[in-house]
PDB file of the backbone (N, CA, C, O) and the ligand in Angstrom, with CONECT records:
HET     ZN  A 101       1
ATOM      1  N   UNK A   1       0.841  -1.199   0.000  1.00  0.00           N
ATOM      2  CA  UNK A   1       0.000   0.000   0.000  1.00  0.00           C
ATOM      3  C   UNK A   1       0.880   1.255   0.000  1.00  0.00           C
ATOM      4  O   UNK A   1       0.590   2.208  -0.723  1.00  0.00           O
ATOM      5  N   UNK A   2       1.952   1.264   0.803  1.00  0.00           N
ATOM      6  CA  UNK A   2       2.841   2.424   0.860  1.00  0.00           C
ATOM      7  C   UNK A   2       3.536   2.679  -0.465  1.00  0.00           C
ATOM      8  O   UNK A   2       3.893   3.820  -0.757  1.00  0.00           O
ATOM      9  N   UNK A   3       3.734   1.658  -1.264  1.00  0.00           N
ATOM     10  CA  UNK A   3       4.416   1.815  -2.549  1.00  0.00           C
ATOM     11  C   UNK A   3       3.454   2.166  -3.675  1.00  0.00           C
ATOM     12  O   UNK A   3       3.871   2.288  -4.827  1.00  0.00           O
ATOM     13  N   UNK A   4       2.184   2.329  -3.361  1.00  0.00           N
ATOM     14  CA  UNK A   4       1.233   2.701  -4.386  1.00  0.00           C
ATOM     15  C   UNK A   4       0.773   1.555  -5.255  1.00  0.00           C
ATOM     16  O   UNK A   4       0.274   1.760  -6.361  1.00  0.00           O
ATOM     17  N   UNK A   5       0.942   0.356  -4.754  1.00  0.00           N
ATOM     18  CA  UNK A   5       0.516  -0.812  -5.525  1.00  0.00           C
ATOM     19  C   UNK A   5      -0.851  -1.258  -5.012  1.00  0.00           C
ATOM     20  O   UNK A   5      -1.004  -1.605  -3.841  1.00  0.00           O
ATOM     21  N   UNK A   6      -1.829  -1.245  -5.892  1.00  0.00           N
ATOM     22  CA  UNK A   6      -3.176  -1.574  -5.474  1.00  0.00           C
ATOM     23  C   UNK A   6      -3.483  -3.060  -5.518  1.00  0.00           C
ATOM     24  O   UNK A   6      -4.383  -3.538  -4.828  1.00  0.00           O
ATOM     25  N   UNK A   7      -2.736  -3.782  -6.327  1.00  0.00           N
ATOM     26  CA  UNK A   7      -3.013  -5.210  -6.465  1.00  0.00           C
ATOM     27  C   UNK A   7      -1.752  -5.918  -6.908  1.00  0.00           C
ATOM     28  O   UNK A   7      -1.027  -5.439  -7.780  1.00  0.00           O
ATOM     29  N   UNK A   8      -1.502  -7.038  -6.310  1.00  0.00           N
ATOM     30  CA  UNK A   8      -0.361  -7.839  -6.730  1.00  0.00           C
ATOM     31  C   UNK A   8      -0.694  -9.298  -6.589  1.00  0.00           C
ATOM     32  O   UNK A   8      -1.462  -9.674  -5.703  1.00  0.00           O
ATOM     33  N   UNK A   9      -0.131 -10.135  -7.443  1.00  0.00           N
ATOM     34  CA  UNK A   9      -0.380 -11.559  -7.305  1.00  0.00           C
ATOM     35  C   UNK A   9       0.775 -12.342  -7.890  1.00  0.00           C
ATOM     36  O   UNK A   9       1.520 -11.854  -8.740  1.00  0.00           O
ATOM     37  N   UNK A  10       0.904 -13.547  -7.420  1.00  0.00           N
ATOM     38  CA  UNK A  10       1.869 -14.483  -7.990  1.00  0.00           C
ATOM     39  C   UNK A  10       1.083 -15.465  -8.837  1.00  0.00           C
ATOM     40  O   UNK A  10       0.132 -16.090  -8.369  1.00  0.00           O
ATOM     41  N   UNK A  11       1.487 -15.590 -10.074  1.00  0.00           N
ATOM     42  CA  UNK A  11       0.763 -16.444 -11.000  1.00  0.00           C
ATOM     43  C   UNK A  11       1.608 -17.644 -11.389  1.00  0.00           C
ATOM     44  O   UNK A  11       2.824 -17.546 -11.550  1.00  0.00           O
ATOM     45  N   UNK A  12       0.954 -18.753 -11.532  1.00  0.00           N
ATOM     46  CA  UNK A  12       1.634 -19.972 -11.926  1.00  0.00           C
ATOM     47  C   UNK A  12       1.095 -20.408 -13.282  1.00  0.00           C
ATOM     48  O   UNK A  12       0.010 -20.984 -13.360  1.00  0.00           O
ATOM     49  N   UNK A  13       1.828 -20.143 -14.332  1.00  0.00           N
ATOM     50  CA  UNK A  13       1.340 -20.544 -15.648  1.00  0.00           C
ATOM     51  C   UNK A  13       1.289 -22.061 -15.780  1.00  0.00           C
ATOM     52  O   UNK A  13       2.193 -22.772 -15.340  1.00  0.00           O
ATOM     53  N   UNK A  14       0.230 -22.531 -16.387  1.00  0.00           N
ATOM     54  CA  UNK A  14       0.089 -23.962 -16.640  1.00  0.00           C
ATOM     55  C   UNK A  14      -0.292 -24.153 -18.102  1.00  0.00           C
ATOM     56  O   UNK A  14      -1.290 -23.608 -18.574  1.00  0.00           O
ATOM     57  N   UNK A  15       0.507 -24.923 -18.800  1.00  0.00           N
ATOM     58  CA  UNK A  15       0.223 -25.217 -20.202  1.00  0.00           C
ATOM     59  C   UNK A  15      -0.214 -26.669 -20.319  1.00  0.00           C
ATOM     60  O   UNK A  15       0.093 -27.499 -19.463  1.00  0.00           O
ATOM     61  N   UNK A  16      -0.935 -26.956 -21.394  1.00  0.00           N
ATOM     62  CA  UNK A  16      -1.358 -28.336 -21.619  1.00  0.00           C
ATOM     63  C   UNK A  16      -1.267 -28.656 -23.100  1.00  0.00           C
ATOM     64  O   UNK A  16      -1.641 -27.861 -23.962  1.00  0.00           O
ATOM     65  N   UNK A  17      -0.755 -29.850 -23.359  1.00  0.00           N
ATOM     66  CA  UNK A  17      -0.727 -30.328 -24.740  1.00  0.00           C
ATOM     67  C   UNK A  17      -1.953 -31.216 -24.945  1.00  0.00           C
ATOM     68  O   UNK A  17      -2.020 -32.305 -24.376  1.00  0.00           O
ATOM     69  N   UNK A  18      -2.929 -30.768 -25.752  1.00  0.00           N
ATOM     70  CA  UNK A  18      -4.136 -31.565 -25.944  1.00  0.00           C
ATOM     71  C   UNK A  18      -3.890 -32.867 -26.690  1.00  0.00           C
ATOM     72  O   UNK A  18      -4.749 -33.749 -26.693  1.00  0.00           O
ATOM     73  N   UNK A  19      -2.734 -32.999 -27.318  1.00  0.00           N
ATOM     74  CA  UNK A  19      -2.448 -34.228 -28.065  1.00  0.00           C
ATOM     75  C   UNK A  19      -2.006 -35.354 -27.138  1.00  0.00           C
ATOM     76  O   UNK A  19      -2.547 -36.458 -27.189  1.00  0.00           O
ATOM     77  N   UNK A  20      -1.009 -35.066 -26.284  1.00  0.00           N
ATOM     78  CA  UNK A  20      -0.489 -36.144 -25.423  1.00  0.00           C
ATOM     79  C   UNK A  20      -0.955 -36.002 -23.980  1.00  0.00           C
ATOM     80  O   UNK A  20      -0.755 -36.917 -23.182  1.00  0.00           O
ATOM     81  N   UNK A  21      -1.578 -34.867 -23.623  1.00  0.00           N
ATOM     82  CA  UNK A  21      -2.099 -34.699 -22.275  1.00  0.00           C
ATOM     83  C   UNK A  21      -1.109 -34.153 -21.269  1.00  0.00           C
ATOM     84  O   UNK A  21      -1.417 -34.083 -20.080  1.00  0.00           O
ATOM     85  N   UNK A  22       0.087 -33.760 -21.724  1.00  0.00           N
ATOM     86  CA  UNK A  22       1.081 -33.228 -20.796  1.00  0.00           C
ATOM     87  C   UNK A  22       0.590 -31.945 -20.141  1.00  0.00           C
ATOM     88  O   UNK A  22       0.048 -31.077 -20.825  1.00  0.00           O
ATOM     89  N   UNK A  23       0.768 -31.805 -18.827  1.00  0.00           N
ATOM     90  CA  UNK A  23       0.479 -30.583 -18.093  1.00  0.00           C
ATOM     91  C   UNK A  23       1.764 -30.050 -17.488  1.00  0.00           C
ATOM     92  O   UNK A  23       2.509 -30.790 -16.845  1.00  0.00           O
ATOM     93  N   UNK A  24       2.023 -28.766 -17.694  1.00  0.00           N
ATOM     94  CA  UNK A  24       3.223 -28.158 -17.138  1.00  0.00           C
ATOM     95  C   UNK A  24       3.602 -26.967 -17.986  1.00  0.00           C
ATOM     96  O   UNK A  24       2.782 -26.440 -18.738  1.00  0.00           O
ATOM     97  N   UNK A  25       4.840 -26.547 -17.866  1.00  0.00           N
ATOM     98  CA  UNK A  25       5.306 -25.427 -18.663  1.00  0.00           C
ATOM     99  C   UNK A  25       5.782 -25.957 -20.008  1.00  0.00           C
ATOM    100  O   UNK A  25       6.667 -26.810 -20.074  1.00  0.00           O
ATOM    101  N   UNK A  26       5.183 -25.441 -21.081  1.00  0.00           N
ATOM    102  CA  UNK A  26       5.587 -25.836 -22.423  1.00  0.00           C
ATOM    103  C   UNK A  26       6.147 -24.612 -23.129  1.00  0.00           C
ATOM    104  O   UNK A  26       5.467 -23.593 -23.250  1.00  0.00           O
ATOM    105  N   UNK A  27       7.358 -24.708 -23.585  1.00  0.00           N
ATOM    106  CA  UNK A  27       7.937 -23.638 -24.396  1.00  0.00           C
ATOM    107  C   UNK A  27       7.524 -23.822 -25.844  1.00  0.00           C
ATOM    108  O   UNK A  27       6.331 -23.836 -26.149  1.00  0.00           O
ATOM    109  N   UNK A  28       8.467 -23.960 -26.721  1.00  0.00           N
ATOM    110  CA  UNK A  28       8.143 -24.207 -28.117  1.00  0.00           C
ATOM    111  C   UNK A  28       7.939 -25.694 -28.401  1.00  0.00           C
ATOM    112  O   UNK A  28       7.302 -26.065 -29.387  1.00  0.00           O
ATOM    113  N   UNK A  29       8.480 -26.532 -27.540  1.00  0.00           N
ATOM    114  CA  UNK A  29       8.429 -27.973 -27.756  1.00  0.00           C
ATOM    115  C   UNK A  29       7.825 -28.651 -26.530  1.00  0.00           C
ATOM    116  O   UNK A  29       8.214 -28.355 -25.401  1.00  0.00           O
ATOM    117  N   UNK A  30       6.883 -29.552 -26.748  1.00  0.00           N
ATOM    118  CA  UNK A  30       6.311 -30.303 -25.639  1.00  0.00           C
ATOM    119  C   UNK A  30       7.379 -31.223 -25.054  1.00  0.00           C
ATOM    120  O   UNK A  30       7.962 -32.025 -25.784  1.00  0.00           O
ATOM    121  N   UNK A  31       7.649 -31.120 -23.739  1.00  0.00           N
ATOM    122  CA  UNK A  31       8.704 -31.953 -23.151  1.00  0.00           C
ATOM    123  C   UNK A  31       8.334 -33.434 -23.072  1.00  0.00           C
ATOM    124  O   UNK A  31       9.210 -34.275 -22.865  1.00  0.00           O
ATOM    125  N   UNK A  32       7.058 -33.764 -23.232  1.00  0.00           N
ATOM    126  CA  UNK A  32       6.675 -35.179 -23.148  1.00  0.00           C
ATOM    127  C   UNK A  32       6.765 -35.878 -24.496  1.00  0.00           C
ATOM    128  O   UNK A  32       7.399 -36.925 -24.626  1.00  0.00           O
ATOM    129  N   UNK A  33       6.114 -35.276 -25.512  1.00  0.00           N
ATOM    130  CA  UNK A  33       6.067 -35.972 -26.804  1.00  0.00           C
ATOM    131  C   UNK A  33       6.973 -35.331 -27.855  1.00  0.00           C
ATOM    132  O   UNK A  33       7.177 -35.901 -28.926  1.00  0.00           O
ATOM    133  N   UNK A  34       7.517 -34.146 -27.555  1.00  0.00           N
ATOM    134  CA  UNK A  34       8.488 -33.542 -28.457  1.00  0.00           C
ATOM    135  C   UNK A  34       7.906 -32.803 -29.646  1.00  0.00           C
ATOM    136  O   UNK A  34       8.656 -32.340 -30.505  1.00  0.00           O
ATOM    137  N   UNK A  35       6.573 -32.680 -29.719  1.00  0.00           N
ATOM    138  CA  UNK A  35       6.007 -31.992 -30.877  1.00  0.00           C
ATOM    139  C   UNK A  35       5.993 -30.482 -30.660  1.00  0.00           C
ATOM    140  O   UNK A  35       6.167 -30.002 -29.540  1.00  0.00           O
ATOM    141  N   UNK A  36       5.782 -29.737 -31.750  1.00  0.00           N
ATOM    142  CA  UNK A  36       5.641 -28.295 -31.670  1.00  0.00           C
ATOM    143  C   UNK A  36       4.269 -27.911 -32.219  1.00  0.00           C
ATOM    144  O   UNK A  36       3.564 -28.738 -32.798  1.00  0.00           O
ATOM    145  N   UNK A  37       3.901 -26.639 -32.027  1.00  0.00           N
ATOM    146  CA  UNK A  37       2.602 -26.183 -32.524  1.00  0.00           C
ATOM    147  C   UNK A  37       2.570 -26.114 -34.046  1.00  0.00           C
ATOM    148  O   UNK A  37       1.499 -25.966 -34.635  1.00  0.00           O
ATOM    149  N   UNK A  38       3.724 -26.218 -34.685  1.00  0.00           N
ATOM    150  CA  UNK A  38       3.761 -26.115 -36.140  1.00  0.00           C
ATOM    151  C   UNK A  38       3.074 -27.293 -36.810  1.00  0.00           C
ATOM    152  O   UNK A  38       2.819 -27.259 -38.013  1.00  0.00           O
ATOM    153  N   UNK A  39       2.766 -28.354 -36.030  1.00  0.00           N
ATOM    154  CA  UNK A  39       2.039 -29.462 -36.642  1.00  0.00           C
ATOM    155  C   UNK A  39       0.535 -29.213 -36.685  1.00  0.00           C
ATOM    156  O   UNK A  39      -0.221 -30.067 -37.147  1.00  0.00           O
ATOM    157  N   UNK A  40       0.094 -28.042 -36.202  1.00  0.00           N
ATOM    158  CA  UNK A  40      -1.292 -27.638 -36.418  1.00  0.00           C
ATOM    159  C   UNK A  40      -2.173 -27.632 -35.183  1.00  0.00           C
ATOM    160  O   UNK A  40      -3.275 -27.086 -35.233  1.00  0.00           O
ATOM    161  N   UNK A  41      -1.738 -28.211 -34.087  1.00  0.00           N
ATOM    162  CA  UNK A  41      -2.535 -28.221 -32.865  1.00  0.00           C
ATOM    163  C   UNK A  41      -1.855 -27.333 -31.834  1.00  0.00           C
ATOM    164  O   UNK A  41      -0.725 -27.597 -31.423  1.00  0.00           O
ATOM    165  N   UNK A  42      -2.559 -26.267 -31.415  1.00  0.00           N
ATOM    166  CA  UNK A  42      -1.964 -25.314 -30.479  1.00  0.00           C
ATOM    167  C   UNK A  42      -1.945 -25.884 -29.068  1.00  0.00           C
ATOM    168  O   UNK A  42      -2.828 -26.651 -28.686  1.00  0.00           O
ATOM    169  N   UNK A  43      -0.931 -25.504 -28.298  1.00  0.00           N
ATOM    170  CA  UNK A  43      -0.915 -25.823 -26.878  1.00  0.00           C
ATOM    171  C   UNK A  43      -1.920 -24.920 -26.172  1.00  0.00           C
ATOM    172  O   UNK A  43      -2.117 -23.770 -26.567  1.00  0.00           O
ATOM    173  N   UNK A  44      -2.559 -25.450 -25.120  1.00  0.00           N
ATOM    174  CA  UNK A  44      -3.464 -24.635 -24.313  1.00  0.00           C
ATOM    175  C   UNK A  44      -2.647 -23.937 -23.247  1.00  0.00           C
ATOM    176  O   UNK A  44      -1.871 -24.566 -22.528  1.00  0.00           O
ATOM    177  N   UNK A  45      -2.832 -22.618 -23.149  1.00  0.00           N
ATOM    178  CA  UNK A  45      -2.037 -21.862 -22.179  1.00  0.00           C
ATOM    179  C   UNK A  45      -2.990 -21.105 -21.254  1.00  0.00           C
ATOM    180  O   UNK A  45      -3.583 -20.093 -21.627  1.00  0.00           O
ATOM    181  N   UNK A  46      -3.115 -21.631 -20.040  1.00  0.00           N
ATOM    182  CA  UNK A  46      -4.049 -21.042 -19.082  1.00  0.00           C
ATOM    183  C   UNK A  46      -3.309 -20.029 -18.224  1.00  0.00           C
ATOM    184  O   UNK A  46      -2.256 -20.334 -17.663  1.00  0.00           O
ATOM    185  N   UNK A  47      -3.849 -18.841 -18.123  1.00  0.00           N
ATOM    186  CA  UNK A  47      -3.234 -17.783 -17.329  1.00  0.00           C
ATOM    187  C   UNK A  47      -4.294 -17.103 -16.478  1.00  0.00           C
ATOM    188  O   UNK A  47      -5.473 -17.066 -16.830  1.00  0.00           O
ATOM    189  N   UNK A  48      -3.845 -16.567 -15.347  1.00  0.00           N
ATOM    190  CA  UNK A  48      -4.764 -15.837 -14.486  1.00  0.00           C
ATOM    191  C   UNK A  48      -4.901 -14.401 -14.998  1.00  0.00           C
ATOM    192  O   UNK A  48      -3.901 -13.767 -15.335  1.00  0.00           O
ATOM    193  N   UNK A  49      -6.107 -13.897 -15.056  1.00  0.00           N
ATOM    194  CA  UNK A  49      -6.313 -12.500 -15.452  1.00  0.00           C
ATOM    195  C   UNK A  49      -7.417 -11.909 -14.588  1.00  0.00           C
ATOM    196  O   UNK A  49      -8.428 -12.562 -14.331  1.00  0.00           O
ATOM    197  N   UNK A  50      -7.222 -10.682 -14.144  1.00  0.00           N
ATOM    198  CA  UNK A  50      -8.143  -9.980 -13.253  1.00  0.00           C
ATOM    199  C   UNK A  50      -8.614 -10.897 -12.122  1.00  0.00           C
ATOM    200  O   UNK A  50      -9.782 -10.889 -11.733  1.00  0.00           O
ATOM    201  N   UNK A  51      -7.671 -11.682 -11.611  1.00  0.00           N
ATOM    202  CA  UNK A  51      -7.956 -12.461 -10.419  1.00  0.00           C
ATOM    203  C   UNK A  51      -8.595 -13.805 -10.663  1.00  0.00           C
ATOM    204  O   UNK A  51      -8.824 -14.564  -9.721  1.00  0.00           O
ATOM    205  N   UNK A  52      -8.884 -14.111 -11.902  1.00  0.00           N
ATOM    206  CA  UNK A  52      -9.554 -15.370 -12.174  1.00  0.00           C
ATOM    207  C   UNK A  52      -8.792 -16.187 -13.197  1.00  0.00           C
ATOM    208  O   UNK A  52      -8.107 -15.643 -14.063  1.00  0.00           O
ATOM    209  N   UNK A  53      -8.916 -17.473 -13.088  1.00  0.00           N
ATOM    210  CA  UNK A  53      -8.404 -18.351 -14.131  1.00  0.00           C
ATOM    211  C   UNK A  53      -9.524 -18.511 -15.146  1.00  0.00           C
ATOM    212  O   UNK A  53     -10.542 -19.144 -14.867  1.00  0.00           O
ATOM    213  N   UNK A  54      -9.335 -17.942 -16.309  1.00  0.00           N
ATOM    214  CA  UNK A  54     -10.452 -17.813 -17.254  1.00  0.00           C
ATOM    215  C   UNK A  54     -10.307 -18.717 -18.459  1.00  0.00           C
ATOM    216  O   UNK A  54     -11.031 -18.568 -19.443  1.00  0.00           O
ATOM    217  N   UNK A  55      -9.393 -19.638 -18.389  1.00  0.00           N
ATOM    218  CA  UNK A  55      -9.216 -20.483 -19.554  1.00  0.00           C
ATOM    219  C   UNK A  55      -8.068 -19.996 -20.399  1.00  0.00           C
ATOM    220  O   UNK A  55      -7.239 -19.220 -19.925  1.00  0.00           O
ATOM    221  N   UNK A  56      -8.002 -20.425 -21.617  1.00  0.00           N
ATOM    222  CA  UNK A  56      -6.848 -20.100 -22.437  1.00  0.00           C
ATOM    223  C   UNK A  56      -6.912 -18.669 -22.933  1.00  0.00           C
ATOM    224  O   UNK A  56      -7.963 -18.030 -22.883  1.00  0.00           O
ATOM    225  N   UNK A  57      -5.772 -18.165 -23.417  1.00  0.00           N
ATOM    226  CA  UNK A  57      -5.630 -16.748 -23.723  1.00  0.00           C
ATOM    227  C   UNK A  57      -6.313 -16.346 -25.025  1.00  0.00           C
ATOM    228  O   UNK A  57      -6.339 -15.160 -25.355  1.00  0.00           O
ATOM    229  N   UNK A  58      -6.860 -17.290 -25.765  1.00  0.00           N
ATOM    230  CA  UNK A  58      -7.361 -16.923 -27.088  1.00  0.00           C
ATOM    231  C   UNK A  58      -8.631 -16.084 -27.043  1.00  0.00           C
ATOM    232  O   UNK A  58      -9.052 -15.535 -28.061  1.00  0.00           O
ATOM    233  N   UNK A  59      -9.249 -15.982 -25.854  1.00  0.00           N
ATOM    234  CA  UNK A  59     -10.451 -15.133 -25.760  1.00  0.00           C
ATOM    235  C   UNK A  59     -10.157 -13.809 -25.068  1.00  0.00           C
ATOM    236  O   UNK A  59     -11.081 -13.036 -24.814  1.00  0.00           O
ATOM    237  N   UNK A  60      -8.893 -13.525 -24.754  1.00  0.00           N
ATOM    238  CA  UNK A  60      -8.565 -12.278 -24.077  1.00  0.00           C
ATOM    239  C   UNK A  60      -8.687 -11.103 -25.038  1.00  0.00           C
ATOM    240  O   UNK A  60      -8.422 -11.228 -26.233  1.00  0.00           O
ATOM    241  N   UNK A  61      -9.095  -9.951 -24.490  1.00  0.00           N
ATOM    242  CA  UNK A  61      -9.106  -8.746 -25.315  1.00  0.00           C
ATOM    243  C   UNK A  61      -7.695  -8.151 -25.368  1.00  0.00           C
ATOM    244  O   UNK A  61      -6.777  -8.658 -24.723  1.00  0.00           O
ATOM    245  N   UNK A  62      -7.528  -7.064 -26.147  1.00  0.00           N
ATOM    246  CA  UNK A  62      -6.195  -6.499 -26.361  1.00  0.00           C
ATOM    247  C   UNK A  62      -5.556  -6.019 -25.063  1.00  0.00           C
ATOM    248  O   UNK A  62      -4.356  -6.200 -24.859  1.00  0.00           O
ATOM    249  N   UNK A  63      -6.357  -5.401 -24.174  1.00  0.00           N
ATOM    250  CA  UNK A  63      -5.807  -4.862 -22.930  1.00  0.00           C
ATOM    251  C   UNK A  63      -5.295  -5.983 -22.032  1.00  0.00           C
ATOM    252  O   UNK A  63      -4.223  -5.867 -21.437  1.00  0.00           O
ATOM    253  N   UNK A  64      -6.052  -7.056 -21.936  1.00  0.00           N
ATOM    254  CA  UNK A  64      -5.615  -8.174 -21.111  1.00  0.00           C
ATOM    255  C   UNK A  64      -4.380  -8.836 -21.708  1.00  0.00           C
ATOM    256  O   UNK A  64      -3.468  -9.230 -20.981  1.00  0.00           O
ATOM    257  N   UNK A  65      -4.353  -8.958 -23.028  1.00  0.00           N
ATOM    258  CA  UNK A  65      -3.191  -9.550 -23.681  1.00  0.00           C
ATOM    259  C   UNK A  65      -1.949  -8.702 -23.448  1.00  0.00           C
ATOM    260  O   UNK A  65      -0.860  -9.235 -23.235  1.00  0.00           O
ATOM    261  N   UNK A  66      -2.113  -7.358 -23.488  1.00  0.00           N
ATOM    262  CA  UNK A  66      -0.983  -6.459 -23.249  1.00  0.00           C
ATOM    263  C   UNK A  66      -0.496  -6.572 -21.817  1.00  0.00           C
ATOM    264  O   UNK A  66       0.707  -6.524 -21.561  1.00  0.00           O
ATOM    265  N   UNK A  67      -1.417  -6.722 -20.888  1.00  0.00           N
ATOM    266  CA  UNK A  67      -1.024  -6.863 -19.475  1.00  0.00           C
ATOM    267  C   UNK A  67      -0.228  -8.143 -19.267  1.00  0.00           C
ATOM    268  O   UNK A  67       0.765  -8.148 -18.539  1.00  0.00           O
ATOM    269  N   UNK A  68      -0.654  -9.217 -19.896  1.00  0.00           N
ATOM    270  CA  UNK A  68       0.076 -10.479 -19.756  1.00  0.00           C
ATOM    271  C   UNK A  68       1.484 -10.348 -20.330  1.00  0.00           C
ATOM    272  O   UNK A  68       2.435 -10.914 -19.790  1.00  0.00           O
ATOM    273  N   UNK A  69       1.615  -9.599 -21.431  1.00  0.00           N
ATOM    274  CA  UNK A  69       2.913  -9.421 -22.074  1.00  0.00           C
ATOM    275  C   UNK A  69       3.864  -8.603 -21.203  1.00  0.00           C
ATOM    276  O   UNK A  69       5.082  -8.736 -21.316  1.00  0.00           O
ATOM    277  N   UNK A  70       3.303  -7.750 -20.326  1.00  0.00           N
ATOM    278  CA  UNK A  70       4.128  -6.904 -19.458  1.00  0.00           C
ATOM    279  C   UNK A  70       4.577  -7.615 -18.195  1.00  0.00           C
ATOM    280  O   UNK A  70       5.365  -7.061 -17.428  1.00  0.00           O
ATOM    281  N   UNK A  71       4.101  -8.815 -17.962  1.00  0.00           N
ATOM    282  CA  UNK A  71       4.443  -9.496 -16.722  1.00  0.00           C
ATOM    283  C   UNK A  71       5.918  -9.873 -16.688  1.00  0.00           C
ATOM    284  O   UNK A  71       6.548 -10.101 -17.721  1.00  0.00           O
ATOM    285  N   UNK A  72       6.442  -9.932 -15.486  1.00  0.00           N
ATOM    286  CA  UNK A  72       7.845 -10.284 -15.272  1.00  0.00           C
ATOM    287  C   UNK A  72       7.899 -11.675 -14.675  1.00  0.00           C
ATOM    288  O   UNK A  72       7.217 -11.975 -13.695  1.00  0.00           O
ATOM    289  N   UNK A  73       8.724 -12.524 -15.280  1.00  0.00           N
ATOM    290  CA  UNK A  73       8.883 -13.864 -14.731  1.00  0.00           C
ATOM    291  C   UNK A  73       9.948 -13.860 -13.645  1.00  0.00           C
ATOM    292  O   UNK A  73      11.031 -13.305 -13.829  1.00  0.00           O
ATOM    293  N   UNK A  74       9.636 -14.479 -12.517  1.00  0.00           N
ATOM    294  CA  UNK A  74      10.586 -14.601 -11.419  1.00  0.00           C
ATOM    295  C   UNK A  74      10.935 -16.073 -11.246  1.00  0.00           C
ATOM    296  O   UNK A  74      10.131 -16.956 -11.543  1.00  0.00           O
ATOM    297  N   UNK A  75      12.113 -16.313 -10.774  1.00  0.00           N
ATOM    298  CA  UNK A  75      12.478 -17.689 -10.488  1.00  0.00           C
ATOM    299  C   UNK A  75      12.764 -17.822  -8.999  1.00  0.00           C
ATOM    300  O   UNK A  75      13.059 -16.840  -8.317  1.00  0.00           O
ATOM    301  N   UNK A  76      12.672 -19.034  -8.515  1.00  0.00           N
ATOM    302  CA  UNK A  76      12.951 -19.317  -7.112  1.00  0.00           C
ATOM    303  C   UNK A  76      14.311 -19.988  -7.028  1.00  0.00           C
ATOM    304  O   UNK A  76      14.589 -20.943  -7.753  1.00  0.00           O
ATOM    305  N   UNK A  77      15.156 -19.481  -6.137  1.00  0.00           N
ATOM    306  CA  UNK A  77      16.476 -20.080  -5.985  1.00  0.00           C
ATOM    307  C   UNK A  77      16.334 -21.469  -5.375  1.00  0.00           C
ATOM    308  O   UNK A  77      15.710 -21.642  -4.328  1.00  0.00           O
ATOM    309  N   UNK A  78      16.914 -22.438  -6.035  1.00  0.00           N
ATOM    310  CA  UNK A  78      16.924 -23.788  -5.485  1.00  0.00           C
ATOM    311  C   UNK A  78      18.359 -24.268  -5.395  1.00  0.00           C
ATOM    312  O   UNK A  78      19.231 -23.797  -6.125  1.00  0.00           O
ATOM    313  N   UNK A  79      18.587 -25.171  -4.530  1.00  0.00           N
ATOM    314  CA  UNK A  79      19.958 -25.694  -4.416  1.00  0.00           C
ATOM    315  C   UNK A  79      19.919 -27.179  -4.196  1.00  0.00           C
ATOM    316  O   UNK A  79      20.968 -27.813  -4.074  1.00  0.00           O
TER     317      UNK A  79
HETATM  318 ZN    ZN A 101       2.912 -33.443 -25.999  1.00  0.00          ZN2+
END
């Protein structure tokens, strides 16, 4: 509140490959079956927006899509 931040959240992106059923973080290549989206089937990418998990990003409007693009990824130090 003192820093002028009205809302903050930690989001955990979850992707799913509808072909093989893999759930987790998918970059360009599915870590389970090794396929890419170039074969015609898109990966499902579920993200939190305005506090809710609303399904995949393909129904987001421009403002929500821009907000997701501005997010900063953080990592947790592990040893
Ligand atoms: Zn897969």
